C-alpha positions in Angstrom: -16.1 -3.5 -9.6 -14.8 -5.3 -12.6 -11.5 -7.1 -12.0 -8.6 -5.8 -14.1 -5.9 -7.9 -15.7 -2.4 -7.1 -14.6 -1.5 -5.6 -18.0 -4.4 -3.1 -17.9 -3.6 -2.3 -14.2 0.0 -1.6 -15.2 -1.1 0.7 -18.0 -3.5 2.6 -15.7 -0.7 2.9 -13.1 1.7 4.4 -15.6 -1.0 6.8 -16.9 -1.7 7.9 -13.4 1.8 9.4 -13.1 0.8 11.9 -15.8 -2.8 12.5 -15.0 -5.3 12.5 -12.1 -6.2 9.0 -11.0 -9.9 7.8 -10.7 -11.8 8.3 -7.5 -11.2 5.7 -4.8 -13.0 2.4 -5.2 -13.0 -1.0 -3.8 -9.8 -3.1 -4.4 -10.2 -5.4 -7.4 -9.8 -8.6 -5.4 -8.6 -9.6 -1.9 -7.8 -7.9 1.3 -4.6 -5.9 2.0 -2.7 -5.6 5.2 -0.5 -2.5 4.9 2.0 -2.0 7.7 3.7 1.4 8.0 7.1 0.0 9.1 8.9 -0.4 12.4 7.6 -3.3 14.5 5.0 -5.3 12.6 1.9 -5.5 14.9 1.3 -9.1 15.9 -2.4 -8.6 15.4 -1.8 -7.5 11.8 0.4 -10.5 11.0 -2.1 -12.9 12.5 -4.9 -11.3 10.5 -2.8 -11.7 7.4 -2.4 -15.4 8.1 -6.1 -15.8 8.9 -7.1 -14.1 5.7 -4.8 -16.3 3.7 -6.6 -19.4 5.1 -4.7 -20.1 8.3 -1.2 -21.4 9.1 -1.6 -24.3 6.6 -2.2 -22.0 3.7 0.4 -21.5 0.9 2.1 -18.1 1.6 4.8 -16.4 -0.5 7.1 -13.8 1.0 9.0 -11.4 -1.3 11.9 -9.6 0.3 13.1 -7.9 -2.9 13.1 -4.4 -1.3 16.1 -5.4 1.0 19.7 -5.8 0.0 20.6 -7.5 3.2 21.6 -11.2 2.9 19.9 -12.0 6.2 16.5 -10.8 5.1 15.4 -14.1 3.5 16.3 -16.1 6.6 14.6 -13.5 8.8 11.3 -13.9 7.0 11.6 -17.7 6.7 11.9 -17.8 10.5 9.2 -15.3 11.1 6.6 -17.1 9.0 7.5 -20.7 9.7 8.5 -20.6 13.4 6.7 -17.5 14.8 3.5 -17.6 12.8 3.5 -21.4 12.3 3.1 -21.2 8.5 4.7 -24.5 7.4 3.7 -23.9 3.8 5.3 -20.5 3.5 8.0 -19.9 0.9 10.5 -17.0 0.6 11.3 -16.1 -3.1 14.8 -14.8 -3.7 13.9 -12.3 -6.4 16.6 -9.7 -6.9 16.3 -8.8 -10.6 13.8 -9.1 -13.4 15.3 -12.4 -14.7 14.5 -13.9 -11.3 10.8 -12.8 -11.7 10.6 -15.0 -14.9 11.5 -18.3 -13.1 8.7 -20.9 -13.7 9.0 -22.2 -10.2 8.5 -18.8 -8.7 5.5 -18.2 -11.0 4.0 -21.5 -9.9 4.5 -20.7 -6.2 2.8 -17.3 -6.5 -0.1 -18.8 -8.5 -0.7 -21.3 -5.7 -0.4 -18.6 -2.9 -3.3 -17.5 -0.8 -1.2 -14.9 0.8 1.6 -12.7 -0.6 3.8 -10.5 1.7 6.3 -7.9 0.7 9.2 -7.0 3.0 10.7 -3.5 3.7 13.6 -1.7 2.2 13.5 0.3 -1.1 10.1 0.2 -2.9 11.7 1.0 -6.3 13.6 -2.3 -6.1 10.2 -4.1 -5.8 8.6 -2.5 -8.8 11.8 -2.5 -10.9 12.1 -6.3 -10.5 8.4 -7.2 -10.7 6.3 -4.9 -12.8 5.4 -6.4 -16.2 7.1 -9.8 -15.4 5.6 -13.3 -15.2 5.8 -13.2 -11.3 4.3 -9.7 -11.3 1.4 -10.8 -13.4 0.9 -13.9 -11.2 0.7 -11.7 -8.1 -2.0 -9.5 -9.7 -3.9 -12.6 -10.8 -3.7 -14.1 -7.3 -4.9 -10.9 -5.7 -7.8 -10.7 -8.2 -8.8 -14.2 -7.2 -9.0 -13.2 -3.6 -5.5 -13.8 -2.2 -4.5 -11.4 0.6 -1.6 -9.1 -0.1 0.5 -7.6 2.7 3.6 -5.6 3.2 5.6 -3.4 5.5 7.3 -0.1 4.8 8.5 -0.3 1.2 6.2 -3.3 0.8 3.3 -1.0 1.6 4.4 2.0 -0.5 4.4 -0.1 -3.7 0.7 -1.0 -3.4 -0.8 2.2 -4.7 -0.9 3.1 -8.4 1.2 6.3 -7.8 4.1 5.2 -5.7 6.2 7.6 -3.6 9.8 6.6 -4.2 11.5 8.4 -1.3 13.3 10.9 -3.5 12.5 14.6 -3.5 12.5 17.7 -1.4 10.3 17.1 1.6 11.0 20.4 3.4 8.4 22.2 1.3 4.8 21.8 0.0 5.5 22.4 -3.6 4.7 21.1 -7.1 7.1 18.5 -8.4 8.8 18.1 -5.0 8.1 14.4 -4.7 9.3 11.7 -7.1 6.6 9.3 -8.2 6.7 6.1 -10.1 4.1 3.5 -11.1 3.2 1.0 -8.3 1.0 -2.1 -8.4 -2.3 -0.2 -8.1 -4.0 -2.7 -5.7 -5.5 0.3 -3.8 -7.1 2.4 -6.6 -7.6 6.1 -6.0 -5.1 6.3 -3.1 -1.5 7.2 -2.5 0.0 5.3 0.4 2.9 6.6 2.6 4.7 4.8 5.4 6.6 5.6 8.6 4.2 8.5 8.5 4.1 10.1 11.9 7.4 8.9 13.2 9.3 10.4 10.2 7.1 13.5 9.8 6.1 12.8 6.2 3.0 15.0 6.0 4.8 17.5 3.7 5.4 15.0 0.9 2.0 13.3 1.0 0.2 16.7 1.1 2.3 17.8 -1.9 1.3 14.7 -3.9 -2.4 15.0 -3.0 -2.6 18.7 -3.9 -1.1 17.9 -7.3 -3.5 14.9 -7.7 -6.7 16.2 -5.9 -8.8 13.2 -7.0 -6.7 11.0 -4.8 -6.9 10.2 -1.1 -3.7 10.3 0.9 -3.2 7.5 3.4 -0.3 7.8 5.8 0.4 4.8 8.0 2.5 5.1 11.1 5.1 2.7 12.4 3.9 -0.3 14.4 0.5 0.2 12.7 -1.4 -1.4 9.8 -4.3 -0.4 7.6 -6.4 -3.4 6.8 -8.1 -2.5 3.5 -11.0 -4.8 2.7 -12.6 -5.8 -0.6 -15.7 -3.6 0.2 -13.4 -0.5 0.2 -13.3 0.0 3.9 -10.2 0.5 6.0 -9.6 -0.6 9.6 -6.6 0.5 11.8 -4.6 -2.2 13.6 -1.7 -1.6 15.9 -0.4 1.0 18.4 -0.2 4.1 16.2 -2.4 5.9 13.8 -3.4 6.2 10.1 -3.9 9.7 8.7 -6.3 10.1 5.8 -5.9 13.3 3.7 -9.1 14.1 1.7 -8.9 17.0 -0.8 -12.5 16.4 -2.0 -14.2 19.8 -2.1 -11.0 21.7 -1.2 -9.6 24.6 -3.2 -6.0 24.1 -4.3 -3.9 27.3 -4.7 -0.6 27.9 -6.5 1.9 30.7 -6.1 5.1 31.2 -8.1 8.3 30.2 -6.4 12.0 31.2 -7.1 12.7 27.5 -7.8 10.5 27.7 -10.9 8.1 25.2 -9.2 4.8 26.5 -7.7 4.3 26.5 -4.0 1.0 24.7 -3.2 -1.7 25.9 -0.9 -5.2 24.6 0.0 -8.4 25.8 1.7 -10.8 23.4 3.4 -8.6 20.3 3.2 -10.0 17.5 5.4 -7.7 15.5 7.6 -8.6 12.5 9.7 -6.3 10.8 12.2 -7.6 7.3 12.9 -6.6 5.3 15.9 -6.6 1.5 16.5 -10.0 0.0 15.9 -11.3 3.0 13.9 -12.0 2.9 10.2 -12.8 4.7 7.0 -14.9 4.1 4.0 -12.6 4.9 1.0 -15.4 5.1 -1.5 -17.8 7.2 0.5 -14.9 9.2 2.1 -16.5 8.8 5.5 -15.1 7.9 9.0 -16.4 4.7 10.5 -17.0 4.2 14.2 -15.4 1.2 15.9 -18.5 -1.0 15.4 -18.6 -0.2 11.7 -14.9 -0.7 11.3 -15.4 -4.2 12.7 -18.2 -4.9 10.1 -21.2 -3.2 11.6 -23.2 -0.2 10.4 -21.5 3.2 9.7 -21.8 5.6 12.6 -23.1 9.1 12.2 -25.6 10.5 9.8 
């Protein structure tokens, strides 16, 4: 797949909010470690460090999603002391002006791993999209750097980003607020805290309005490792739900709110457990051997 510049990726992300996104394809560059929130699985964090090149690799942590003053120290301790990453740096980016600092741009440009903390995903995209640091992140990923995140740091990775605002008690058109995200996982909408916070309504609503997309809901204490070949592997103690509307028939019915209720026939749903995988391009479940790099199971 041809690698996209950050500017083009941002335009595509914005356009996706108004039209159906392209079918799922391989990420344009490196691996992604997408954690659903809660406890970060140790295996997932170790895999992130491994993919970055090991504990000596330059790693950048971006805690922009959080407003807590303690967050920067928390991540500095986690990466330096617990994971042994002596070359890790935490960037204190709180507003767009911070994302223009030359030293921050230089740090991201050197990074082999970029990790986004949890909080509010809108804070991340508002501070970083179409900024020098944001462009440096996209360029680093396109060169093969691993990108990781937890909770909000996961939600911001798809082109259509669920903000957390809306009415999640219904499956209805226009019920979920969406904004442009980074678009590092093309053709997918990512949701987090998925099983623990019963978020199926909102992801199904989004998918039925954008039936060319796959929905990927990642539970707490769980990560989806998305590889450059377009395959996904589940890491952690929970599950990853994949919602596939391909071949389904979406229905609409008028509602008193003025926004149509959404229905669907023949929707495919997969609940993947640790060690299992999924081919995002072929829309096919992978057995454990295939998820670890072997051949796809089944016909």
